[in-house]
gemmi code that builds the backbone of each chain (N, CA, C; Angstrom):
import gemmi

chains = {
    "A": [
        ("UNK", (23.811, 3.736, -4.181), (22.728, 4.691, -4.401), (21.751, 4.171, -5.453)),
        ("UNK", (22.312, 3.641, -6.570), (21.436, 3.192, -7.655), (20.570, 2.014, -7.218)),
        ("UNK", (21.136, 1.144, -6.366), (20.350, -0.019, -5.955), (19.214, 0.421, -5.024)),
        ("UNK", (19.439, 1.505, -4.261), (18.372, 2.014, -3.399), (17.208, 2.520, -4.239)),
        ("UNK", (17.522, 3.297, -5.285), (16.473, 3.812, -6.172), (15.770, 2.656, -6.883)),
        ("UNK", (16.558, 1.677, -7.336), (15.964, 0.525, -8.027), (14.982, -0.208, -7.120)),
        ("UNK", (15.400, -0.488, -5.872), (14.524, -1.242, -4.966), (13.304, -0.427, -4.575)),
        ("UNK", (13.475, 0.890, -4.404), (12.318, 1.737, -4.109), (11.339, 1.699, -5.273)),
        ("UNK", (11.865, 1.735, -6.506), (10.992, 1.691, -7.685), (10.270, 0.353, -7.768)),
        ("UNK", (10.999, -0.747, -7.550), (10.377, -2.080, -7.617), (9.288, -2.221, -6.551)),
        ("UNK", (9.592, -1.740, -5.338), (8.610, -1.828, -4.250), (7.356, -1.021, -4.586)),
        ("UNK", (7.557, 0.182, -5.149), (6.416, 1.038, -5.480), (5.580, 0.437, -6.606)),
        ("UNK", (6.258, -0.158, -7.599), (5.521, -0.811, -8.691), (4.664, -1.952, -8.124)),
        ("UNK", (5.260, -2.743, -7.220), (4.510, -3.828, -6.590), (3.341, -3.318, -5.774)),
        ("UNK", (3.562, -2.201, -5.053), (2.482, -1.615, -4.248), (1.332, -1.170, -5.138)),
        ("UNK", (1.666, -0.534, -6.281), (0.623, -0.103, -7.216), (-0.176, -1.315, -7.697)),
        ("UNK", (0.525, -2.409, -7.980), (-0.157, -3.614, -8.435), (-1.072, -4.192, -7.368)),
        ("UNK", (-0.604, -4.229, -6.117), (-1.439, -4.761, -5.035), (-2.712, -3.925, -4.881)),
        ("UNK", (-2.589, -2.605, -5.075), (-3.745, -1.732, -4.880), (-4.709, -1.745, -6.063)),
        ("UNK", (-4.232, -2.094, -7.255), (-5.094, -1.957, -8.437), (-5.547, -3.269, -9.046)),
        ("UNK", (-4.764, -4.359, -8.905), (-5.175, -5.608, -9.557), (-6.405, -6.169, -8.871)),
        ("UNK", (-7.277, -6.801, -9.652), (-8.521, -7.356, -9.104), (-8.459, -8.872, -8.912)),
        ("UNK", (-7.567, -9.540, -9.671), (-7.431, -10.988, -9.520), (-6.585, -11.287, -8.281)),
        ("UNK", (-7.043, -12.214, -7.436), (-6.326, -12.487, -6.197), (-4.921, -13.039, -6.476)),
        ("UNK", (-4.802, -13.896, -7.514), (-3.483, -14.440, -7.841), (-2.537, -13.321, -8.264)),
        ("UNK", (-3.062, -12.347, -9.020), (-2.229, -11.221, -9.445), (-1.813, -10.371, -8.247)),
        ("UNK", (-2.722, -10.206, -7.277), (-2.372, -9.444, -6.070), (-1.241, -10.143, -5.320)),
        ("UNK", (-1.335, -11.479, -5.231), (-0.264, -12.238, -4.567), (1.056, -12.091, -5.323)),
        ("UNK", (1.000, -12.118, -6.666), (2.226, -11.960, -7.460), (2.842, -10.580, -7.224)),
        ("UNK", (1.993, -9.550, -7.142), (2.511, -8.198, -6.896), (3.099, -8.094, -5.480)),
        ("UNK", (2.482, -8.813, -4.524), (3.057, -8.842, -3.172), (4.432, -9.499, -3.181)),
        ("UNK", (4.593, -10.506, -4.060), (5.919, -11.138, -4.197), (6.939, -10.130, -4.732)),
        ("UNK", (6.493, -9.264, -5.647), (7.390, -8.229, -6.175), (7.841, -7.301, -5.045)),
        ("UNK", (6.894, -6.895, -4.184), (7.241, -6.022, -3.051), (8.234, -6.716, -2.121)),
        ("UNK", (7.951, -7.987, -1.827), (8.808, -8.740, -0.908), (10.209, -8.924, -1.495)),
        ("UNK", (10.270, -9.216, -2.800), (11.562, -9.365, -3.459), (12.369, -8.082, -3.430)),
        ("UNK", (11.696, -6.959, -3.681), (12.391, -5.671, -3.662), (12.955, -5.383, -2.268)),
        ("UNK", (12.148, -5.657, -1.233), (12.603, -5.397, 0.137), (13.795, -6.285, 0.496)),
        ("UNK", (13.764, -7.546, 0.041), (14.873, -8.457, 0.348), (16.153, -8.029, -0.363)),
        ("UNK", (16.032, -7.635, -1.647), (17.220, -7.178, -2.378), (17.818, -5.954, -1.682)),
        ("UNK", (16.937, -5.068, -1.201), (17.421, -3.872, -0.503), (18.166, -4.242, 0.781)),
        ("UNK", (17.586, -5.145, 1.565), (18.238, -5.572, 2.808), (19.581, -6.233, 2.522)),
        ("UNK", (19.614, -7.051, 1.482), (20.875, -7.733, 1.136), (21.914, -6.738, 0.627)),
        ("UNK", (21.458, -5.678, -0.070), (22.407, -4.661, -0.545), (23.073, -3.963, 0.636)),
        ("UNK", (22.299, -3.702, 1.694), (22.882, -3.080, 2.883), (23.860, -4.023, 3.582)),
        ("UNK", (23.563, -5.337, 3.535), (24.423, -6.304, 4.225), (25.661, -6.643, 3.413)),
        ("UNK", (25.575, -6.516, 2.056), (26.626, -7.060, 1.183), (27.982, -6.407, 1.411)),
        ("UNK", (28.008, -5.122, 1.771), (29.287, -4.444, 1.915), (29.915, -4.587, 3.291)),
        ("UNK", (29.216, -5.226, 4.204), (29.731, -5.352, 5.572), (30.623, -6.585, 5.692)),
        ("UNK", (31.533, -6.589, 6.669), (32.402, -7.760, 6.808), (31.631, -9.030, 7.174)),
        ("UNK", (30.491, -8.869, 7.886), (29.694, -10.047, 8.251), (28.540, -10.246, 7.261)),
        ("UNK", (28.862, -10.169, 5.965), (27.826, -10.292, 4.935), (27.161, -11.660, 4.960)),
        ("UNK", (27.880, -12.687, 5.447), (27.301, -14.031, 5.483), (26.082, -14.075, 6.405)),
        ("UNK", (26.123, -13.286, 7.493), (24.963, -13.263, 8.389), (23.776, -12.623, 7.694)),
        ("UNK", (24.037, -11.580, 6.889), (22.961, -10.971, 6.109), (22.385, -11.960, 5.119)),
        ("UNK", (23.261, -12.739, 4.494), (22.787, -13.734, 3.535), (21.953, -14.811, 4.232)),
        ("UNK", (22.335, -15.165, 5.467), (21.537, -16.128, 6.238), (20.140, -15.569, 6.495)),
        ("UNK", (20.066, -14.265, 6.795), (18.754, -13.634, 6.965), (17.972, -13.691, 5.661)),
        ("UNK", (18.668, -13.518, 4.536), (18.007, -13.607, 3.235), (17.412, -14.980, 2.986)),
        ("UNK", (18.112, -16.029, 3.388), (17.583, -17.384, 3.244), (16.310, -17.543, 4.070)),
        ("UNK", (16.325, -16.985, 5.294), (15.130, -17.030, 6.148), (13.977, -16.299, 5.462)),
        ("UNK", (14.256, -15.131, 4.854), (13.211, -14.354, 4.184), (12.637, -15.111, 2.989)),
        ("UNK", (13.516, -15.786, 2.224), (13.046, -16.565, 1.077), (12.102, -17.673, 1.552)),
        ("UNK", (12.460, -18.337, 2.662), (11.604, -19.409, 3.189), (10.266, -18.841, 3.659)),
        ("UNK", (10.298, -17.683, 4.331), (9.051, -17.052, 4.787), (8.157, -16.711, 3.601)),
        ("UNK", (8.748, -16.132, 2.558), (7.965, -15.726, 1.387), (7.382, -16.935, 0.678)),
        ("UNK", (8.151, -18.032, 0.639), (7.644, -19.243, -0.003), (6.455, -19.796, 0.771)),
        ("UNK", (6.540, -19.785, 2.116), (5.421, -20.266, 2.931), (4.189, -19.389, 2.723)),
        ("UNK", (4.406, -18.080, 2.668), (3.288, -17.145, 2.452), (2.622, -17.393, 1.105)),
        ("UNK", (3.441, -17.577, 0.071), (2.884, -17.806, -1.264), (2.119, -19.117, -1.308)),
        ("UNK", (2.658, -20.156, -0.664), (1.996, -21.467, -0.703), (0.638, -21.409, -0.016)),
        ("UNK", (0.584, -20.799, 1.181), (-0.692, -20.727, 1.900), (-1.674, -19.825, 1.146)),
        ("UNK", (-1.198, -18.685, 0.650), (-2.069, -17.761, -0.077), (-2.665, -18.402, -1.316)),
        ("UNK", (-1.836, -19.076, -2.104), (-2.335, -19.708, -3.321), (-3.267, -20.871, -2.997)),
        ("UNK", (-2.997, -21.593, -1.893), (-3.900, -22.682, -1.502), (-5.282, -22.135, -1.162)),
        ("UNK", (-5.324, -21.008, -0.451), (-6.612, -20.396, -0.119), (-7.337, -19.976, -1.396)),
        ("UNK", (-6.595, -19.354, -2.335), (-7.204, -18.912, -3.593), (-7.787, -20.089, -4.365)),
        ("UNK", (-7.006, -21.176, -4.463), (-7.473, -22.342, -5.212), (-8.674, -22.971, -4.525)),
        ("UNK", (-8.645, -23.055, -3.172), (-9.768, -23.651, -2.450), (-11.034, -22.827, -2.652)),
        ("UNK", (-10.913, -21.487, -2.589), (-12.086, -20.630, -2.793), (-12.586, -20.746, -4.228)),
        ("UNK", (-11.658, -20.762, -5.188), (-12.064, -20.838, -6.593), (-12.747, -22.169, -6.891)),
        ("UNK", (-12.269, -23.239, -6.255), (-12.882, -24.551, -6.497), (-14.260, -24.654, -5.868)),
        ("UNK", (-14.429, -24.040, -4.686), (-15.708, -24.208, -3.991), (-16.757, -23.214, -4.484)),
        ("UNK", (-16.345, -22.003, -4.871), (-17.350, -21.012, -5.249), (-17.149, -20.457, -6.656)),
        ("UNK", (-16.028, -20.767, -7.292), (-15.793, -20.261, -8.636), (-15.426, -18.798, -8.703)),
        ("UNK", (-15.103, -18.204, -7.566), (-14.768, -16.775, -7.572), (-13.282, -16.574, -7.280)),
        ("UNK", (-12.698, -15.604, -7.943), (-11.274, -15.365, -7.708), (-10.920, -13.896, -7.811)),
        ("UNK", (-11.902, -13.011, -7.631), (-11.614, -11.581, -7.692), (-11.768, -10.988, -6.299)),
        ("UNK", (-10.966, -9.988, -6.000), (-10.919, -9.497, -4.623), (-12.262, -8.939, -4.162)),
        ("UNK", (-13.048, -8.333, -5.072), (-14.318, -7.752, -4.645), (-15.366, -8.823, -4.335)),
        ("UNK", (-15.109, -10.076, -4.783), (-16.059, -11.154, -4.497), (-15.827, -11.781, -3.126)),
        ("UNK", (-14.621, -11.626, -2.601), (-14.266, -12.317, -1.355), (-14.566, -11.411, -0.180)),
        ("UNK", (-15.801, -11.434, 0.278), (-16.241, -10.490, 1.319), (-16.732, -11.193, 2.575)),
        ("UNK", (-16.469, -12.498, 2.713), (-17.025, -13.231, 3.852), (-16.547, -12.701, 5.196)),
        ("UNK", (-15.290, -12.252, 5.261), (-14.747, -11.829, 6.558), (-14.764, -10.310, 6.705)),
        ("UNK", (-15.506, -9.617, 5.831), (-15.592, -8.157, 5.978), (-16.418, -7.830, 7.210)),
        ("UNK", (-15.949, -6.827, 7.979), (-16.613, -6.484, 9.230), (-17.902, -5.730, 9.054)),
    ],
    "B": [
        ("UNK", (32.438, -3.973, -16.120), (31.892, -5.307, -15.867), (30.879, -5.262, -14.721)),
        ("UNK", (31.258, -4.534, -13.661), (30.353, -4.447, -12.517), (29.056, -3.747, -12.890)),
        ("UNK", (29.198, -2.720, -13.778), (28.003, -1.990, -14.202), (27.071, -2.904, -14.984)),
        ("UNK", (27.638, -3.735, -15.875), (26.819, -4.670, -16.648), (26.180, -5.694, -15.710)),
        ("UNK", (26.979, -6.188, -14.728), (26.466, -7.187, -13.784), (25.319, -6.623, -12.963)),
        ("UNK", (25.270, -5.299, -12.793), (24.133, -4.695, -12.087), (23.011, -4.349, -13.056)),
        ("UNK", (23.374, -3.756, -14.207), (22.352, -3.186, -15.098), (21.482, -4.266, -15.729)),
        ("UNK", (22.079, -5.393, -16.109), (21.289, -6.428, -16.797), (20.216, -7.025, -15.874)),
        ("UNK", (20.592, -7.528, -14.669), (19.521, -8.041, -13.804), (18.567, -6.947, -13.324)),
        ("UNK", (19.070, -5.714, -13.164), (18.183, -4.629, -12.739), (17.128, -4.357, -13.805)),
        ("UNK", (17.552, -4.321, -15.071), (16.599, -4.095, -16.158), (15.609, -5.249, -16.245)),
        ("UNK", (16.122, -6.491, -16.083), (15.240, -7.673, -16.129), (14.196, -7.599, -15.008)),
        ("UNK", (14.650, -7.235, -13.803), (13.724, -7.146, -12.668), (12.687, -6.047, -12.902)),
        ("UNK", (13.125, -4.896, -13.421), (12.183, -3.787, -13.661), (11.154, -4.164, -14.710)),
        ("UNK", (11.624, -4.732, -15.837), (10.695, -5.125, -16.907), (9.719, -6.178, -16.379)),
        ("UNK", (10.254, -7.147, -15.619), (9.396, -8.192, -15.064), (8.359, -7.635, -14.104)),
        ("UNK", (8.781, -6.685, -13.244), (7.839, -6.099, -12.284), (6.747, -5.329, -13.016)),
        ("UNK", (7.135, -4.554, -14.035), (6.134, -3.787, -14.799), (5.166, -4.744, -15.500)),
        ("UNK", (5.705, -5.841, -16.067), (4.837, -6.813, -16.744), (3.901, -7.487, -15.746)),
        ("UNK", (4.409, -7.784, -14.540), (3.559, -8.419, -13.528), (2.392, -7.521, -13.146)),
        ("UNK", (2.656, -6.229, -13.037), (1.626, -5.309, -12.558), (0.659, -4.916, -13.675)),
        ("UNK", (1.169, -4.731, -14.897), (0.329, -4.127, -15.934), (-0.175, -5.107, -16.991)),
        ("UNK", (0.335, -6.350, -17.021), (-0.110, -7.285, -18.061), (-1.572, -7.648, -17.838)),
        ("UNK", (-2.369, -7.576, -18.891), (-3.784, -7.942, -18.766), (-3.953, -9.461, -18.834)),
        ("UNK", (-3.124, -10.096, -19.658), (-3.186, -11.560, -19.765), (-2.439, -12.179, -18.581)),
        ("UNK", (-3.086, -13.118, -17.898), (-2.473, -13.668, -16.681), (-1.222, -14.497, -16.979)),
        ("UNK", (-1.164, -15.123, -18.163), (0.042, -15.884, -18.485), (1.230, -14.941, -18.685)),
        ("UNK", (0.973, -13.782, -19.302), (2.052, -12.791, -19.434), (2.453, -12.281, -18.060)),
        ("UNK", (1.469, -12.154, -17.166), (1.795, -11.750, -15.799), (2.731, -12.769, -15.147)),
        ("UNK", (2.446, -14.054, -15.339), (3.296, -15.098, -14.764), (4.701, -15.058, -15.377)),
        ("UNK", (4.767, -14.819, -16.696), (6.074, -14.705, -17.343), (6.842, -13.507, -16.792)),
        ("UNK", (6.127, -12.395, -16.586), (6.757, -11.206, -16.003), (7.281, -11.492, -14.607)),
        ("UNK", (6.483, -12.241, -13.822), (6.931, -12.595, -12.475), (8.198, -13.450, -12.541)),
        ("UNK", (8.241, -14.380, -13.514), (9.443, -15.193, -13.688), (10.660, -14.352, -14.032)),
        ("UNK", (10.471, -13.375, -14.929), (11.585, -12.486, -15.291), (12.038, -11.683, -14.084)),
        ("UNK", (11.062, -11.196, -13.288), (11.411, -10.432, -12.085), (12.223, -11.285, -11.114)),
        ("UNK", (11.773, -12.532, -10.900), (12.461, -13.391, -9.936), (13.872, -13.732, -10.407)),
        ("UNK", (14.037, -13.962, -11.737), (15.380, -14.206, -12.265), (16.255, -12.966, -12.125)),
        ("UNK", (15.669, -11.791, -12.356), (16.414, -10.541, -12.185), (16.871, -10.360, -10.746)),
        ("UNK", (15.988, -10.708, -9.796), (16.361, -10.617, -8.383), (17.518, -11.565, -8.066)),
        ("UNK", (17.467, -12.782, -8.648), (18.580, -13.728, -8.448), (19.875, -13.135, -9.000)),
        ("UNK", (19.794, -12.462, -10.158), (20.977, -11.812, -10.726), (21.498, -10.699, -9.832)),
        ("UNK", (20.577, -9.965, -9.203), (20.996, -8.894, -8.278), (21.702, -9.491, -7.060)),
        ("UNK", (21.226, -10.640, -6.589), (21.918, -11.303, -5.475), (23.335, -11.692, -5.884)),
        ("UNK", (23.477, -12.181, -7.133), (24.818, -12.529, -7.623), (25.706, -11.296, -7.645)),
        ("UNK", (25.136, -10.163, -8.100), (25.905, -8.914, -8.139), (26.337, -8.502, -6.727)),
        ("UNK", (25.493, -8.820, -5.744), (25.823, -8.481, -4.362), (26.790, -9.490, -3.737)),
        ("UNK", (27.245, -10.468, -4.524), (28.202, -11.447, -4.013), (27.563, -12.529, -3.171)),
        ("UNK", (26.242, -12.716, -3.304), (25.537, -13.700, -2.484), (25.079, -14.854, -3.370)),
        ("UNK", (26.027, -15.709, -3.717), (25.749, -16.766, -4.693), (24.790, -17.815, -4.122)),
        ("UNK", (24.919, -18.126, -2.832), (24.039, -19.141, -2.243), (22.587, -18.673, -2.274)),
        ("UNK", (22.384, -17.396, -1.925), (21.025, -16.853, -1.923), (20.468, -16.806, -3.346)),
        ("UNK", (21.331, -16.502, -4.327), (20.880, -16.489, -5.726), (20.412, -17.880, -6.145)),
        ("UNK", (21.180, -18.909, -5.762), (20.774, -20.276, -6.099), (19.469, -20.639, -5.394)),
        ("UNK", (19.343, -20.261, -4.108), (18.107, -20.540, -3.373), (16.927, -19.824, -4.024)),
        ("UNK", (17.157, -18.597, -4.477), (16.103, -17.826, -5.140), (15.599, -18.551, -6.393)),
        ("UNK", (16.538, -19.049, -7.203), (16.146, -19.743, -8.440), (15.395, -21.030, -8.100)),
        ("UNK", (15.911, -21.796, -7.129), (15.270, -23.071, -6.802), (13.885, -22.859, -6.199)),
        ("UNK", (13.812, -21.976, -5.186), (12.563, -21.832, -4.432), (11.528, -21.033, -5.224)),
        ("UNK", (11.942, -19.908, -5.796), (10.962, -19.034, -6.457), (10.667, -19.477, -7.874)),
        ("UNK", (11.729, -19.507, -8.710), (11.492, -19.830, -10.124), (11.044, -21.282, -10.257)),
        ("UNK", (11.622, -22.165, -9.445), (11.259, -23.574, -9.547), (10.024, -23.952, -8.759)),
        ("UNK", (9.738, -23.254, -7.672), (8.629, -23.633, -6.807), (7.445, -22.691, -6.868)),
        ("UNK", (7.675, -21.445, -6.461), (6.566, -20.501, -6.342), (5.949, -20.200, -7.709)),
        ("UNK", (6.787, -20.069, -8.738), (6.258, -19.753, -10.070), (5.394, -20.894, -10.601)),
        ("UNK", (5.820, -22.138, -10.345), (5.013, -23.287, -10.758), (3.690, -23.295, -9.993)),
        ("UNK", (3.733, -22.942, -8.692), (2.504, -22.844, -7.905), (1.575, -21.794, -8.490)),
        ("UNK", (2.139, -20.637, -8.883), (1.324, -19.564, -9.460), (0.678, -20.044, -10.759)),
        ("UNK", (1.450, -20.722, -11.606), (0.899, -21.235, -12.875), (-0.210, -22.246, -12.602)),
        ("UNK", (0.005, -23.097, -11.588), (-1.017, -24.086, -11.230), (-2.288, -23.380, -10.755)),
        ("UNK", (-2.108, -22.361, -9.900), (-3.270, -21.625, -9.391), (-3.997, -20.924, -10.540)),
        ("UNK", (-3.245, -20.356, -11.483), (-3.873, -19.678, -12.617), (-4.689, -20.665, -13.447)),
        ("UNK", (-4.190, -21.887, -13.565), (-4.907, -22.891, -14.333), (-6.263, -23.181, -13.717)),
        ("UNK", (-6.328, -23.203, -12.366), (-7.596, -23.452, -11.686), (-8.488, -22.223, -11.745)),
        ("UNK", (-7.877, -21.059, -11.520), (-8.660, -19.837, -11.358), (-9.157, -19.299, -12.689)),
        ("UNK", (-8.451, -19.604, -13.782), (-8.829, -19.013, -15.071), (-10.192, -19.462, -15.547)),
        ("UNK", (-10.710, -20.531, -14.956), (-12.037, -20.978, -15.368), (-13.132, -20.100, -14.778)),
        ("UNK", (-12.726, -19.142, -13.947), (-13.690, -18.239, -13.316), (-14.473, -17.481, -14.398)),
        ("UNK", (-15.801, -17.665, -14.465), (-16.558, -17.028, -15.535), (-16.998, -15.603, -15.191)),
        ("UNK", (-16.646, -15.119, -13.982), (-17.217, -13.853, -13.512), (-16.605, -12.632, -14.192)),
        ("UNK", (-15.615, -12.805, -15.024), (-15.061, -11.641, -15.709), (-13.608, -11.861, -16.032)),
        ("UNK", (-13.119, -11.118, -17.019), (-11.732, -11.329, -17.410), (-10.818, -10.635, -16.421)),
        ("UNK", (-9.649, -11.207, -16.204), (-8.727, -10.589, -15.250), (-8.097, -9.340, -15.821)),
        ("UNK", (-7.499, -8.555, -14.973), (-6.788, -7.373, -15.449), (-6.977, -6.202, -14.526)),
        ("UNK", (-6.404, -5.091, -14.930), (-6.523, -3.895, -14.121), (-7.843, -3.209, -14.439)),
        ("UNK", (-8.027, -2.013, -13.993), (-9.270, -1.309, -14.301), (-9.992, -0.889, -13.050)),
        ("UNK", (-9.255, -0.530, -12.014), (-9.875, -0.118, -10.773), (-10.217, 1.360, -10.821)),
        ("UNK", (-11.260, 1.725, -10.076), (-11.596, 3.149, -9.981), (-10.575, 3.889, -9.120)),
        ("UNK", (-9.807, 3.127, -8.343), (-8.881, 3.758, -7.403), (-7.474, 3.863, -7.973)),
        ("UNK", (-7.367, 3.802, -9.316), (-6.042, 3.815, -9.947), (-5.238, 5.059, -9.573)),
        ("UNK", (-5.911, 6.221, -9.581), (-5.185, 7.468, -9.315), (-4.670, 7.490, -7.874)),
        ("UNK", (-5.534, 7.094, -6.935), (-5.107, 7.038, -5.535), (-3.941, 6.083, -5.355)),
        ("UNK", (-4.038, 4.933, -6.028), (-2.958, 3.949, -5.931), (-1.669, 4.511, -6.515)),
        ("UNK", (-1.776, 5.260, -7.633), (-0.579, 5.836, -8.249), (0.059, 6.860, -7.314)),
        ("UNK", (-0.776, 7.675, -6.659), (-0.249, 8.667, -5.716), (0.446, 7.963, -4.548)),
        ("UNK", (-0.181, 6.889, -4.038), (0.417, 6.142, -2.925), (1.747, 5.519, -3.349)),
        ("UNK", (1.799, 4.977, -4.589), (3.025, 4.338, -5.052), (4.144, 5.356, -5.248)),
        ("UNK", (3.811, 6.499, -5.868), (4.839, 7.531, -6.083), (5.316, 8.080, -4.735)),
        ("UNK", (4.376, 8.290, -3.809), (4.746, 8.768, -2.480), (5.663, 7.794, -1.763)),
        ("UNK", (5.347, 6.503, -1.866), (6.204, 5.493, -1.246), (7.589, 5.488, -1.866)),
        ("UNK", (7.627, 5.640, -3.210), (8.921, 5.675, -3.892), (9.761, 6.852, -3.398)),
        ("UNK", (9.161, 8.033, -3.324), (9.913, 9.217, -2.882), (10.367, 9.057, -1.435)),
        ("UNK", (9.467, 8.516, -0.597), (9.793, 8.315, 0.822), (10.976, 7.356, 0.975)),
        ("UNK", (10.922, 6.239, 0.254), (11.992, 5.237, 0.369), (13.299, 5.764, -0.202)),
        ("UNK", (13.220, 6.349, -1.413), (14.449, 6.796, -2.072), (15.129, 7.909, -1.275)),
        ("UNK", (14.319, 8.796, -0.678), (14.907, 9.879, 0.117), (15.339, 9.402, 1.496)),
        ("UNK", (14.497, 8.563, 2.115), (14.790, 8.135, 3.478), (16.012, 7.247, 3.575)),
        ("UNK", (16.250, 6.420, 2.547), (17.375, 5.484, 2.590), (18.607, 6.019, 1.876)),
        ("UNK", (18.524, 7.294, 1.415), (19.599, 7.847, 0.579), (20.945, 7.838, 1.288)),
        ("UNK", (20.937, 8.088, 2.596), (22.198, 8.248, 3.323), (22.719, 6.947, 3.939)),
        ("UNK", (21.963, 5.862, 3.776), (22.448, 4.590, 4.313), (23.608, 4.110, 3.436)),
        ("UNK", (24.758, 3.800, 4.031), (25.906, 3.414, 3.204), (25.716, 2.038, 2.576)),
        ("UNK", (26.008, 1.950, 1.284), (25.987, 0.673, 0.576), (27.405, 0.436, 0.073)),
        ("UNK", (28.146, -0.426, 0.774), (29.534, -0.664, 0.407), (29.660, -1.623, -0.763)),
        ("UNK", (30.858, -1.717, -1.293), (31.104, -2.681, -2.369), (30.959, -4.088, -1.803)),
        ("UNK", (30.315, -4.999, -2.545), (30.107, -6.351, -2.025), (31.438, -7.043, -1.698)),
        ("UNK", (31.462, -7.687, -0.523), (32.683, -8.393, -0.116), (32.635, -9.864, -0.502)),
        ("UNK", (31.415, -10.377, -0.781), (31.284, -11.781, -1.154), (31.245, -12.674, 0.073)),
        ("UNK", (30.368, -13.669, 0.038), (30.282, -14.600, 1.157), (29.803, -15.931, 0.613)),
        ("UNK", (30.607, -16.949, 0.803), (30.299, -18.262, 0.241), (29.326, -19.048, 1.094)),
        ("UNK", (28.940, -20.224, 0.574), (27.953, -21.049, 1.255), (28.468, -21.550, 2.596)),
        ("UNK", (29.804, -21.746, 2.704), (30.331, -22.259, 3.972), (30.109, -21.259, 5.102)),
        ("UNK", (30.296, -19.972, 4.804), (30.092, -18.958, 5.848), (28.607, -18.772, 6.159)),
        ("UNK", (27.754, -18.957, 5.135), (26.306, -18.899, 5.393), (25.893, -20.046, 6.301)),
        ("UNK", (26.441, -21.240, 6.033), (26.114, -22.393, 6.876), (26.583, -22.173, 8.305)),
        ("UNK", (27.780, -21.583, 8.459), (28.282, -21.291, 9.801), (27.357, -20.312, 10.525)),
        ("UNK", (26.839, -19.318, 9.782), (25.923, -18.347, 10.398), (24.586, -18.995, 10.739)),
        ("UNK", (24.065, -19.827, 9.822), (22.748, -20.433, 10.039), (22.771, -21.433, 11.185)),
        ("UNK", (23.874, -22.165, 11.333), (23.954, -23.159, 12.404), (24.673, -22.617, 13.630)),
        ("UNK", (25.045, -21.325, 13.603), (25.676, -20.707, 14.758), (24.743, -19.677, 15.394)),
        ("UNK", (24.961, -18.388, 15.115), (24.149, -17.361, 15.776), (22.678, -17.374, 15.366)),
        ("UNK", (22.348, -17.924, 14.173), (20.963, -17.888, 13.694), (20.277, -19.234, 13.799)),
        ("UNK", (20.761, -20.097, 14.684), (20.216, -21.458, 14.692), (18.744, -21.467, 15.120)),
        ("UNK", (18.374, -20.577, 16.042), (16.972, -20.567, 16.495), (16.043, -20.043, 15.404)),
        ("UNK", (16.509, -19.012, 14.691), (15.713, -18.525, 13.562), (15.570, -19.619, 12.495)),
        ("UNK", (16.662, -20.340, 12.267), (16.661, -21.424, 11.284), (15.641, -22.499, 11.676)),
        ("UNK", (15.652, -22.860, 12.970), (14.700, -23.863, 13.454), (13.269, -23.340, 13.369)),
        ("UNK", (13.088, -22.054, 13.705), (11.745, -21.469, 13.664), (11.199, -21.471, 12.240)),
        ("UNK", (12.064, -21.177, 11.252), (11.609, -21.192, 9.865), (11.256, -22.612, 9.432)),
        ("UNK", (12.041, -23.594, 9.899), (11.709, -24.985, 9.604), (10.343, -25.357, 10.157)),
        ("UNK", (10.067, -24.914, 11.383), (8.761, -25.178, 11.991), (7.661, -24.475, 11.207)),
        ("UNK", (7.935, -23.221, 10.806), (6.943, -22.463, 10.047), (6.605, -23.148, 8.726)),
        ("UNK", (7.619, -23.665, 8.045), (7.372, -24.360, 6.778), (6.531, -25.609, 7.001)),
        ("UNK", (6.792, -26.307, 8.133), (5.989, -27.491, 8.453), (4.533, -27.108, 8.698)),
        ("UNK", (4.327, -26.014, 9.474), (2.966, -25.546, 9.757), (2.289, -25.113, 8.460)),
        ("UNK", (3.038, -24.414, 7.582), (2.466, -23.969, 6.310), (2.045, -25.164, 5.468)),
        ("UNK", (2.884, -26.202, 5.455), (2.549, -27.415, 4.695), (1.258, -28.035, 5.220)),
        ("UNK", (1.148, -28.139, 6.565), (-0.065, -28.707, 7.163), (-1.269, -27.826, 6.852)),
        ("UNK", (-1.072, -26.495, 6.883), (-2.170, -25.573, 6.616), (-2.656, -25.717, 5.178)),
        ("UNK", (-1.723, -25.849, 4.244), (-2.103, -26.001, 2.832), (-2.917, -27.277, 2.635)),
        ("UNK", (-2.452, -28.374, 3.250), (-3.182, -29.648, 3.124), (-4.576, -29.507, 3.735)),
        ("UNK", (-4.664, -28.847, 4.918), (-5.957, -28.687, 5.580), (-6.903, -27.842, 4.732)),
        ("UNK", (-6.394, -26.738, 4.174), (-7.247, -25.852, 3.369), (-7.745, -26.584, 2.131)),
        ("UNK", (-6.847, -27.308, 1.456), (-7.251, -27.990, 0.235), (-8.225, -29.129, 0.533)),
        ("UNK", (-7.997, -29.842, 1.645), (-8.899, -30.938, 1.993), (-10.287, -30.402, 2.319)),
        ("UNK", (-10.331, -29.257, 2.992), (-11.625, -28.654, 3.336), (-12.345, -28.195, 2.071)),
        ("UNK", (-11.559, -27.618, 1.134), (-12.159, -27.171, -0.128), (-12.705, -28.342, -0.927)),
        ("UNK", (-12.031, -29.507, -0.856), (-12.469, -30.667, -1.628), (-13.725, -31.290, -1.037)),
        ("UNK", (-13.917, -31.160, 0.312), (-15.088, -31.762, 0.963), (-16.372, -31.039, 0.600)),
        ("UNK", (-16.250, -29.714, 0.298), (-17.448, -28.912, 0.053), (-18.176, -29.334, -1.218)),
    ],
}
model = gemmi.Model(1)
for chain_id, residues in chains.items():
    chain = gemmi.Chain(chain_id)
    for i, (resn, *xyz) in enumerate(residues, 1):
        res = gemmi.Residue()
        res.name, res.seqid = resn, gemmi.SeqId(i, " ")
        for name, pos in zip(("N", "CA", "C"), xyz):
            atom = gemmi.Atom()
            atom.name, atom.element = name, gemmi.Element(name[0])
            atom.pos, atom.b_iso = gemmi.Position(*pos), 0.0
            res.add_atom(atom)
        chain.add_residue(res)
    model.add_chain(chain)
structure = gemmi.Structure()
structure.add_model(model)
structure.setup_entities()
């Protein structure tokens, strides 16, 4: 029960950060907090089952996915910052409809 | 002992998450993210998932955090304004966050969370190379594509 409340709190804190931070790198960091909270929650559900190793294998897949997401996201941020000097979410409007 | 093994990483993760979201200085934000990631690794240990805890430390604390610090070094030269919070939508975001917390905490309340049984690296390897082999291969392909994408994005940024 306590781990459920903890992960819900961590996810909500990360969500608040994604919605309020203006720096793109900070938004990505807050998204990592959300992703970490969700993974800990999934692993908590898997940990008590007899096939916990399969849950842990899923966790390894999630860690790899999150690492790929962070690498591509940060590369885009660095490329934009190098070419235009901007790194705040309100400045990045090229793909707005 | 079990309570301490849960409470210490849980407190570290909470403090780190709060620092990541609310720190005005970006270096403190990065430190908070590091504390959060270490706390998450500790929670994996508490759940009996030692292999995942080690992977978390290697990939996140050793890889992603260094990437974040590198990105901050490039981005901090941005003269358009100091980083930090200060959105007009803070109240809406707070309502959304509290609502999400209540929804998650109530919705998942009845899902059983058993005592951790523990699972070593050998059983994880058996799972990854057995029933999850296609997912394992797909993630390997995804990492390769991500690597190529990062190189392409950076090369394009350098040409401009």
